[in-house]
RODO-2510 file (C-alpha; in nm, 4 decimals, decimal comma):
residues 273
     n   res          X          Y          Z
     1     m     4,7828     9,5625   -11,2627
     2     t     5,1705     9,5355   -11,2655
     3     l     5,2905     9,1090   -11,2290
     4     s     5,4725     9,2283   -10,8919
     5     r     5,1419     9,3443   -10,7829
     6     r     5,0150     8,9350   -10,9569
     7     l     5,2606     8,7814   -10,7297
     8     a     5,2612     8,8948   -10,4550
     9     l     4,8805     8,8712   -10,3933
    10     a     4,9349     8,4792   -10,5303
    11     c     5,1507     8,4500   -10,2548
    12     l     4,9235     8,5620   -10,0216
    13     a     4,6206     8,3319   -10,1564
    14     a     4,8781     8,0555   -10,1301
    15     t     4,9714     8,1456    -9,8103
    16     l     4,6668     8,1803    -9,6124
    17     a     4,5081     7,8585    -9,8008
    18     a     4,8405     7,7164    -9,6549
    19     g     4,7420     7,8773    -9,3446
    20     c     4,4261     7,7580    -9,3634
    21     a     4,4502     7,3774    -9,4268
    22     s     4,6906     7,3860    -9,1558
    23     a     4,4238     7,5254    -8,9225
    24     q     4,1537     7,2496    -9,0186
    25     t     4,4406     6,9761    -8,9993
    26     p     4,4867     6,8369    -8,6842
    27     s     4,8296     6,7417    -8,5843
    28     v     4,9061     6,3854    -8,5183
    29     y     4,9913     6,2755    -8,0738
    30     e     5,3595     6,1788    -8,0202
    31     p     5,3774     6,0295    -7,6837
    32     q     5,7068     6,1407    -7,5000
    33     v     5,9163     5,8182    -7,3311
    34     g     5,9072     5,8883    -7,0293
    35     q     5,5854     6,1716    -7,0241
    36     q     5,4038     6,1312    -6,6384
    37     g     5,0987     5,9057    -6,6851
    38     k     4,8058     5,8670    -6,3716
    39     d     5,0158     5,6324    -6,2069
    40     v     5,3172     5,5609    -6,4215
    41     v     5,5365     5,7198    -6,6795
    42     w     5,5035     5,6140    -7,0131
    43     v     5,7283     5,3821    -7,2346
    44     p     5,6839     5,1815    -7,4705
    45     t     5,7445     4,7793    -7,4498
    46     h     5,9663     4,6626    -7,7481
    47     q     5,8352     4,4739    -8,0643
    48     n     6,0272     4,2061    -7,9175
    49     l     5,9214     4,1163    -7,6160
    50     v     5,5818     4,2533    -7,7606
    51     d     5,6104     3,9140    -7,9222
    52     r     5,7942     3,6794    -7,6798
    53     m     5,4712     3,7540    -7,4657
    54     l     5,2592     3,6274    -7,5954
    55     d     5,4861     3,3510    -7,6958
    56     m     5,5092     3,2623    -7,3638
    57     a     5,1281     3,3043    -7,2343
    58     g     5,0541     3,0742    -7,5610
    59     a     4,7972     3,2865    -7,6478
    60     t     4,5982     3,1454    -7,9724
    61     p     4,2572     3,2959    -8,1123
    62     a     4,0917     3,0642    -7,8735
    63     d     4,2315     3,3585    -7,6167
    64     y     4,1011     3,6562    -7,4829
    65     v     4,3617     3,9284    -7,4193
    66     i     4,3882     4,2219    -7,2237
    67     d     4,6540     4,4912    -7,1816
    68     l     4,5606     4,6969    -6,8423
    69     g     4,7860     5,0350    -6,9741
    70     s     4,8046     4,9439    -7,3236
    71     g     4,9746     5,2580    -7,4179
    72     d     4,9645     5,2664    -7,8177
    73     g     4,8945     4,9689    -7,8400
    74     r     5,1233     4,7931    -7,9744
    75     t     5,0137     4,4808    -7,7541
    76     v     4,6748     4,4374    -7,8398
    77     i     4,7461     4,4889    -8,1919
    78     t     4,9813     4,2554    -8,2191
    79     a     4,7686     4,0388    -8,0479
    80     a     4,5068     4,1108    -8,3291
    81     k     4,7526     4,0169    -8,6272
    82     r     4,7909     3,6814    -8,4713
    83     g     4,3744     3,6740    -8,5148
    84     i     4,3345     3,7064    -8,0942
    85     r     4,0541     3,8917    -7,9465
    86     a     4,2175     4,1844    -7,7760
    87     l     4,1295     4,4758    -7,5692
    88     g     4,3376     4,7674    -7,4323
    89     i     4,2507     4,9737    -7,1468
    90     e     4,4402     5,3000    -7,0858
    91     y     4,3759     5,6552    -6,9183
    92     n     4,5254     5,9106    -7,1189
    93     p     4,2459     5,9715    -7,3878
    94     d     4,5396     6,0588    -7,6034
    95     l     4,6924     5,7323    -7,6264
    96     v     4,3480     5,5763    -7,6438
    97     a     4,2910     5,7751    -7,9731
    98     l     4,6785     5,7424    -8,1400
    99     s     4,5715     5,3601    -8,0772
   100     k     4,3119     5,3485    -8,2716
   101     a     4,4352     5,5496    -8,5464
   102     n     4,7069     5,3066    -8,5397
   103     a     4,4922     5,0337    -8,5202
   104     e     4,3350     5,1627    -8,8255
   105     r     4,6607     5,2053    -8,9837
   106     e     4,7720     4,8162    -8,9201
   107     g     4,3855     4,7210    -9,0872
   108     m     4,3144     4,5536    -8,7712
   109     t     3,9767     4,8554    -8,6978
   110     g     3,7292     4,6067    -8,4839
   111     k     3,9241     4,3603    -8,4032
   112     a     4,1958     4,5461    -8,1930
   113     n     3,9914     4,7361    -7,9465
   114     f     4,0879     5,0182    -7,6480
   115     v     3,8777     5,1569    -7,4246
   116     q     3,9654     5,5369    -7,1616
   117     g     3,9380     5,3451    -6,8298
   118     d     4,1140     5,2992    -6,4775
   119     i     4,2338     4,9703    -6,4489
   120     f     4,1710     4,9784    -6,0997
   121     q     3,7716     5,0522    -6,1986
   122     t     3,7569     4,8804    -6,5175
   123     d     3,6456     4,5124    -6,5453
   124     f     3,8920     4,2489    -6,7211
   125     s     3,7551     3,9765    -6,5515
   126     q     3,7265     3,7790    -6,8475
   127     a     4,0547     3,7751    -7,0181
   128     t     4,2300     3,4120    -7,0354
   129     v     4,5375     3,6169    -7,1003
   130     l     4,6121     3,9369    -6,9045
   131     t     4,9414     4,1654    -7,0005
   132     l     5,0760     4,4645    -6,8155
   133     f     5,3786     4,6894    -6,7960
   134     l     5,2902     4,8115    -6,4344
   135     l     5,5610     4,9219    -6,1737
   136     p     5,5378     4,6543    -5,8523
   137     d     5,3323     4,8574    -5,6088
   138     l     5,0571     4,8343    -5,8995
   139     n     5,1079     4,4889    -5,9284
   140     r     5,0529     4,4291    -5,6131
   141     r     4,7153     4,6085    -5,5984
   142     l     4,6128     4,4284    -5,8597
   143     r     4,7676     4,1577    -5,7861
   144     p     4,4090     4,0471    -5,5160
   145     t     4,2185     4,1420    -5,7666
   146     i     4,3848     3,8843    -6,0757
   147     l     4,4007     3,5487    -5,7562
   148     n     4,0361     3,5742    -5,7757
   149     m     4,0421     3,5458    -6,1717
   150     k     3,9848     3,2527    -6,3588
   151     p     4,2110     2,9948    -6,2545
   152     g     4,4564     2,8860    -6,5373
   153     t     4,4645     3,2464    -6,6511
   154     r     4,8032     3,3455    -6,7792
   155     v     4,8897     3,7010    -6,6929
   156     v     5,2345     3,8099    -6,8354
   157     s     5,4358     4,1325    -6,7204
   158     n     5,7013     4,3252    -6,8921
   159     t     5,9950     4,3589    -6,5622
   160     f     5,8595     4,4298    -6,2845
   161     d     5,7366     4,1516    -6,0132
   162     m     5,3926     4,0616    -5,7730
   163     g     5,6239     4,0465    -5,4458
   164     d     5,5797     3,7887    -5,3129
   165     w     5,3457     3,5575    -5,5182
   166     e     5,6627     3,3895    -5,7328
   167     p     5,6630     3,3984    -6,1138
   168     d     5,6209     3,0251    -6,3634
   169     q     5,8610     3,1402    -6,5939
   170     t     6,0954     3,4302    -6,6597
   171     i     6,2735     3,5239    -7,0217
   172     v     6,4525     3,7615    -7,1849
   173     a     6,4251     3,9244    -7,4951
   174     t     6,7752     3,9719    -7,6525
   175     g     6,8107     4,1092    -8,0648
   176     e     6,7420     4,4987    -8,0793
   177     c     6,5824     4,5094    -7,6874
   178     t     6,8376     4,6804    -7,5017
   179     s     6,6523     4,7912    -7,1662
   180     y     6,3274     4,6543    -6,9917
   181     c     6,3700     4,3455    -7,1787
   182     r     6,2471     4,0710    -6,9168
   183     a     5,8787     3,9164    -6,9237
   184     l     5,7797     3,7575    -6,6037
   185     k     5,4420     3,5251    -6,6163
   186     w     5,2159     3,3591    -6,3854
   187     i     4,9797     3,0959    -6,3974
   188     v     4,5908     3,1815    -6,2281
   189     p     4,6017     2,9135    -5,9068
   190     a     4,2487     2,7333    -5,8586
   191     k     4,1858     2,7781    -5,5556
   192     v     4,2249     2,4672    -5,2793
   193     d     4,3539     2,5623    -4,9477
   194     g     4,1183     2,3617    -4,6796
   195     t     4,0345     1,9835    -4,6206
   196     w     3,9265     1,8080    -4,8878
   197     r     3,7546     1,3634    -4,7624
   198     v     3,9593     1,1043    -4,9927
   199     g     3,7545     0,7728    -5,0052
   200     d     3,7456     0,7409    -4,6122
   201     g     4,0877     0,9632    -4,5272
   202     e     4,1241     1,2994    -4,5429
   203     l     4,3850     1,5745    -4,7356
   204     s     4,4406     1,8804    -4,5171
   205     l     4,6187     2,1335    -4,7789
   206     s     4,7944     2,4559    -4,7267
   207     q     4,8190     2,6777    -4,9951
   208     t     5,0322     3,0136    -5,1150
   209     y     4,8878     3,1178    -5,4790
   210     q     5,0848     2,8089    -5,6568
   211     k     5,2653     2,6250    -5,3423
   212     l     5,0888     2,4115    -5,1170
   213     s     5,1401     2,1945    -4,8237
   214     g     5,0032     1,9743    -4,5775
   215     t     4,8792     1,6778    -4,4532
   216     m     4,6980     1,3183    -4,6138
   217     r     4,5553     1,1639    -4,3665
   218     m     4,4204     0,7390    -4,4734
   219     g     4,3165     0,5288    -4,1702
   220     a     4,5640     0,6138    -3,8694
   221     q     4,8823     0,6753    -4,0564
   222     s     4,8814     1,0955    -4,1494
   223     v     5,1896     1,1600    -4,4050
   224     p     5,3270     1,5035    -4,5279
   225     v     5,1910     1,6397    -4,8217
   226     t     5,5502     1,7552    -4,9860
   227     d     5,6340     1,9105    -5,3217
   228     g     5,2725     2,0496    -5,4436
   229     r     5,2028     2,2674    -5,6462
   230     m     4,9181     2,3490    -5,8829
   231     n     4,9148     2,5077    -6,2209
   232     g     4,6299     2,6589    -6,3250
   233     t     4,3827     2,3921    -6,2574
   234     e     4,5963     2,0584    -6,2435
   235     i     4,7650     2,0015    -5,9166
   236     t     5,0581     1,7555    -5,8109
   237     f     5,1977     1,6673    -5,4612
   238     t     5,3969     1,4408    -5,2657
   239     a     5,1906     1,2237    -4,9820
   240     g     5,3999     0,9591    -4,8172
   241     e     5,5455     0,7376    -5,0794
   242     r     5,3187     0,7795    -5,3567
   243     r     5,3172     1,0496    -5,6003
   244     f     4,9661     1,2557    -5,6791
   245     t     4,8372     1,4584    -6,0416
   246     g     4,4931     1,5688    -6,0843
   247     r     4,2585     1,8505    -6,1962
   248     v     4,0031     2,0580    -5,9679
   249     e     3,7307     2,1683    -6,0924
   250     g     3,5228     2,3303    -5,8377
   251     a     3,4656     2,1379    -5,5030
   252     r     3,6105     1,8140    -5,7356
   253     m     3,9665     1,6913    -5,7322
   254     e     4,0149     1,3816    -5,9528
   255     g     4,3817     1,1765    -6,1469
   256     k     4,5962     0,9795    -6,0246
   257     a     4,8237     0,8384    -5,7926
   258     t     5,2026     0,6755    -5,8858
   259     g     5,3667     0,4975    -5,6088
   260     a     5,5519     0,1228    -5,5870
   261     g     5,2445    -0,0666    -5,6276
   262     g     5,1668     0,0681    -5,9414
   263     e     4,9083     0,3587    -6,1341
   264     q     4,6071     0,4167    -5,9403
   265     a     4,3043     0,6616    -5,9778
   266     f     4,2110     0,8855    -5,7648
   267     s     3,9746     1,1264    -5,6091
   268     a     3,8401     1,3806    -5,3739
   269     t     3,5561     1,6287    -5,2022
   270     r     3,5763     1,9012    -5,0585
   271     a     3,4438     1,9201    -4,7169
   272     g     3,1592     2,0796    -4,6324
   273     s     3,0293     2,0411    -5,0307
***
């Protein structure tokens, strides 16, 4: 066999081998910014904002972070690196696989977890911190479910609001983040709407998300409740000349009332309980 013939055969063998290796090695899925998903297009959250969102939520290893529409997994992986138990819920199975591969590359396998699922059909009620980057209409659809979560749960959204549920805090990430750099935080309020017994008096509260109004009756005197607000299970309001601060646990409210006469303890029980 001539030298040229041997070289030609060697080149052919090398080409076939490379082709087989290429066929056996799956290509890495690369999502494209703006690609269409089930309900939204995919746009990754900038890492600067991911960090700020977790800081804003006050997320610690005592928390359970769930990211709705977790994309390439960066929020979940970042939380896991902080020692926080974290789960991503993503509808696109390719993004779920990519997230798991990213977690493995970062040494976070088993710490950053991902499931394929529809956020409107998957239970995320155990989260103590909920993160999301969804459009306003999706946020509004999720809002009743979120408001039924445990009081004190922190919810942080990239850019988009919850309709008429005003955020408790808003921040803007700076540095290299140039688009979609705003985060909004809500704290799920305890439900206190209704009538409460306060000694021989009565506290009637009307609640709109975290804001409170109403009246307090003590004997024959009735005064308006103003500046009322829930911060998770913490309640504050003014009634007459006194400022009330306390905590709500189920059907019981306990705290203190401060006024011209000094500070006094107060407690209230939900009527009918």
